[in-house]
C-alpha positions in Angstrom: 0.0 0.0 0.0 1.2 3.5 -0.7 1.9 5.7 2.3 -0.6 8.4 3.1 0.7 11.7 1.6 1.0 14.9 3.5 -0.9 17.9 2.0 1.7 20.6 1.1 0.8 24.2 2.1 1.1 25.3 -1.5 -2.1 23.4 -2.3 -4.2 25.3 0.2 -4.5 28.5 -1.8 -5.6 26.9 -5.2 -7.9 24.6 -3.3 -9.5 27.6 -1.5 -9.9 29.5 -4.8 -11.5 26.5 -6.5 -13.9 25.9 -3.6 -14.9 29.6 -3.6 -15.6 29.5 -7.4 -17.7 26.3 -6.9 -19.6 27.8 -3.9 -20.4 31.0 -6.0 -21.6 28.8 -8.9 -23.8 26.7 -6.7 -25.2 29.7 -4.9 -25.8 31.7 -8.1 -29.6 31.7 -7.9 -29.4 33.2 -4.4 -26.7 35.8 -5.0 -27.1 36.9 -8.6 -28.8 40.3 -8.6 -30.7 39.9 -11.9 -32.0 37.2 -14.3 -29.1 36.3 -16.4 -31.0 36.0 -19.6 -33.5 38.9 -19.1 -33.1 41.7 -21.6 -34.5 45.0 -20.3 -35.1 48.0 -22.5 -32.0 47.9 -24.8 -32.7 51.4 -26.1 -32.8 52.9 -22.6 -30.0 50.8 -21.1 -27.7 49.2 -23.6 -24.1 48.7 -22.8 -23.4 50.2 -19.4 -20.0 50.3 -17.7 -19.6 48.9 -14.1 -21.7 51.0 -11.7 -23.5 50.7 -8.4 -26.5 49.0 -10.0 -24.4 46.7 -12.1 -21.1 46.0 -10.5 -19.6 44.4 -13.6 -21.6 46.4 -16.1 -24.1 45.2 -18.7 -23.6 43.7 -22.2 -25.0 45.0 -25.5 -28.4 43.4 -24.7 -28.6 45.1 -21.3 -28.0 41.8 -19.5 -26.2 42.0 -16.2 -22.6 40.7 -16.6 -22.3 39.7 -12.9 -25.4 37.6 -13.0 -24.4 36.0 -16.3 -20.9 35.3 -14.9 -22.3 33.5 -11.9 -24.7 31.4 -13.9 -22.1 30.9 -16.6 -19.9 29.4 -13.9 -22.6 26.8 -13.2 -22.6 25.7 -16.9 -18.8 25.8 -17.4 -18.1 23.9 -14.2 -20.9 21.4 -14.7 -19.7 20.6 -18.2 -16.2 20.3 -16.9 -17.0 18.0 -14.0 -19.4 15.7 -16.0 -17.1 15.4 -19.0 -14.1 14.6 -16.8 -16.2 12.0 -15.0 -17.0 10.4 -18.3 -13.4 10.4 -19.4 -12.1 9.1 -16.0 -14.7 6.3 -16.0 -14.0 5.1 -19.5 -10.2 5.5 -19.2 -10.0 3.7 -15.9 -12.2 0.8 -17.0 -10.3 0.4 -20.3 -6.8 0.6 -18.8 -7.8 -1.7 -15.9 -9.1 -4.3 -18.4 -6.1 -4.1 -20.7 -3.5 -4.2 -17.9 -5.1 -7.0 -16.0 -6.0 -9.3 -18.9 -2.6 -8.7 -20.7 -1.4 -10.6 -23.6 -2.9 -10.3 -27.1 -6.0 -8.4 -25.7 -3.7 -5.8 -24.1 -1.7 -5.4 -27.4 -4.9 -4.8 -29.4 -6.4 -2.4 -26.9 -3.2 -0.4 -26.6 -2.7 -0.1 -30.4 -6.2 1.3 -30.7 -5.4 3.9 -28.0 -2.1 4.7 -29.8 -4.1 5.4 -33.0 -6.6 7.6 -31.2 -3.8 9.5 -29.4 -2.0 10.2 -32.7 -4.9 12.6 -33.5 -4.6 15.9 -31.5 -7.6 16.2 -29.3 -8.5 19.7 -30.4 -8.5 18.7 -34.0 -10.6 15.6 -33.2 -13.1 17.6 -31.3 -13.4 20.2 -34.0 -13.9 17.5 -36.7 -16.6 15.8 -34.7 -18.3 19.2 -34.0 -18.2 20.0 -37.8 -20.0 16.7 -38.5 -22.4 17.0 -35.5 -23.2 20.7 -35.8 -24.6 22.6 -32.8 -25.2 20.4 -29.9 -27.0 20.3 -26.5 -25.1 20.6 -23.2 -25.5 16.8 -22.9 -23.9 16.3 -26.3 -21.1 18.6 -25.4 -20.4 16.7 -22.2 -20.3 13.4 -24.1 -18.1 14.8 -26.9 -15.5 16.2 -24.4 -15.7 13.1 -22.2 -15.4 10.5 -25.0 -12.3 12.3 -26.5 -10.5 12.7 -23.2 -9.8 9.2 -21.8 -6.9 8.0 -24.0 -4.0 9.1 -22.0 -5.5 7.9 -18.7 -6.1 4.4 -20.0 -2.3 4.1 -20.7 -1.5 5.4 -17.2 -3.9 3.0 -15.5 -2.7 0.1 -17.6 0.9 0.8 -16.6 0.0 0.9 -12.9 -2.1 -2.3 -13.2 0.8 -4.2 -14.9 2.8 -3.4 -11.8 0.1 -4.0 -9.2 -1.0 -7.4 -10.5 2.5 -8.8 -9.8 2.3 -7.9 -6.1 2.0 -10.3 -3.2 -1.5 -9.2 -2.1 -2.8 -10.0 -5.6 -1.1 -13.4 -5.6 -2.6 -14.1 -2.1 -6.1 -13.1 -3.2 -5.8 -15.4 -6.2 -4.5 -18.3 -4.1 -7.6 -17.8 -1.8 -9.8 -18.4 -4.8 -11.0 -14.8 -5.5 -12.4 -14.2 -9.0 -10.5 -12.0 -11.4 -13.2 -9.4 -11.4 -13.1 -9.1 -7.6 -9.3 -9.0 -7.6 -9.2 -6.2 -10.2 -11.9 -4.1 -8.5 -11.2 -4.7 -4.8 -7.4 -5.2 -4.8 -5.8 -3.7 -7.9 -8.0 -0.6 -8.6 -7.7 1.0 -5.1 -3.9 0.9 -5.5 -3.8 2.7 -8.9 -5.9 5.6 -7.7 -3.1 8.3 -7.5 -2.7 8.7 -11.3 -6.5 8.7 -11.7 -6.9 11.5 -9.2 -4.1 13.6 -10.7 -5.5 13.1 -14.2 -9.0 14.0 -13.2 -7.8 17.3 -11.6 -5.6 18.4 -14.5 -8.1 17.2 -17.0 -10.8 19.4 -15.5 -8.9 22.5 -16.4 -8.4 21.3 -19.9 -12.1 20.6 -20.4 -13.1 24.0 -19.1 -10.8 25.6 -21.6 -12.1 23.4 -24.4 -15.7 24.1 -23.6 -15.0 27.9 -23.5 -13.3 27.6 -26.9 -16.2 25.7 -28.5 -18.7 28.1 -27.0 -16.7 31.1 -28.3 -16.8 29.6 -31.8 -20.6 29.0 -31.5 -20.4 25.2 -31.3 -20.8 24.8 -27.5 -23.3 26.2 -25.1 -25.9 28.1 -27.1 -27.3 31.6 -26.2 -29.1 32.9 -24.3 -27.8 30.3 -21.8 -24.6 31.9 -20.4 -21.2 30.2 -20.3 -17.9 31.9 -19.9 -17.0 31.1 -23.5 -20.0 32.6 -25.2 -19.8 35.6 -22.8 -16.3 36.3 -24.2 -17.7 36.0 -27.7 -20.5 38.5 -26.9 -17.9 41.1 -26.0 -15.3 40.3 -28.6 -16.5 43.0 -31.0 -16.8 45.6 -28.2 -13.4 45.5 -26.7 -13.1 49.3 -26.7 -16.7 50.4 -25.9 -17.5 47.4 -23.6 -14.2 45.9 -22.4 -15.8 44.5 -19.3 -18.1 42.1 -21.2 -15.2 39.8 -22.2 -12.7 40.8 -19.4 -14.5 39.3 -16.4 -15.4 35.9 -17.9 -11.8 35.7 -19.2 -10.5 36.4 -15.7 -12.8 33.7 -14.3 -11.5 31.1 -16.8 -7.9 32.0 -16.0 -8.5 31.9 -12.2 -10.3 28.6 -12.4 -7.7 26.9 -14.7 -4.7 28.2 -12.8 -6.2 27.0 -9.5 -7.1 23.6 -10.9 -3.6 23.1 -12.5 -1.9 24.3 -9.3 -3.9 21.8 -7.3 -3.2 19.1 -9.8 0.5 19.8 -9.7 0.4 19.7 -5.9 -1.4 16.4 -6.0 1.0 15.0 -8.5 4.0 15.8 -6.3 2.4 14.6 -3.1 1.2 11.4 -4.6 4.6 10.6 -6.3 3.4 10.9 -9.9 6.2 13.2 -11.1 7.5 11.0 -13.9 4.1 10.1 -15.3 3.0 13.7 -15.6 6.3 15.4 -16.4 4.9 16.4 -19.9 1.7 18.0 -18.7 
């Protein structure tokens, strides 16, 4: 069994930032001052700079940027968490099966992963989006999740190849435990460190991908707010309405930096330096 790692102090700040962002997203219906999709009188209001009534200003449709930012966090984080969950589930199951079974089955499964990894993820996502067209939030989650598990499967497979040679696995097999029980109850718990690190780092990657797709018009569709389509809304008003794109951009940066810093801290504390040196 791996020793219980100490939590380094450098992880506390990014963890606190991420928790704060999650709390604000969950509490958005309670703390958002306005309806995020309501469009008041555009002729009378229009694009307003930050002021007392609208702390982060309004966009060209008179929608409150602060309210949209808070509700956009719900969408961006929800897509990120769900897509990462899909990727982790598939990658873990695939790598566990390949590593535990071994032999010819392992070779075939890994060659398939090699072929999929040879295609850059962004290129693969854009190609699928071009074929699919505009999609629902559920479709976006599936797209990002089903294209994000390849690397994890290789990491899990490598850990399983080592774990299945240990004494506790041999003891369980000698006591008559079935292969499925050995894999799930004895091998899987001991390969969790790379899975945890991958999930943390992968969350930041998915948030950026979702924002990019929404910016291009392929992701979350208006009037539902997400950080990506909020940046797109203000992209043509950078001089007259700089705040429209600035604040969702800062939210993405803060979230991704916090997630990556947390993932790096977990990687170091769980002893996964070599496996994630290229991240």
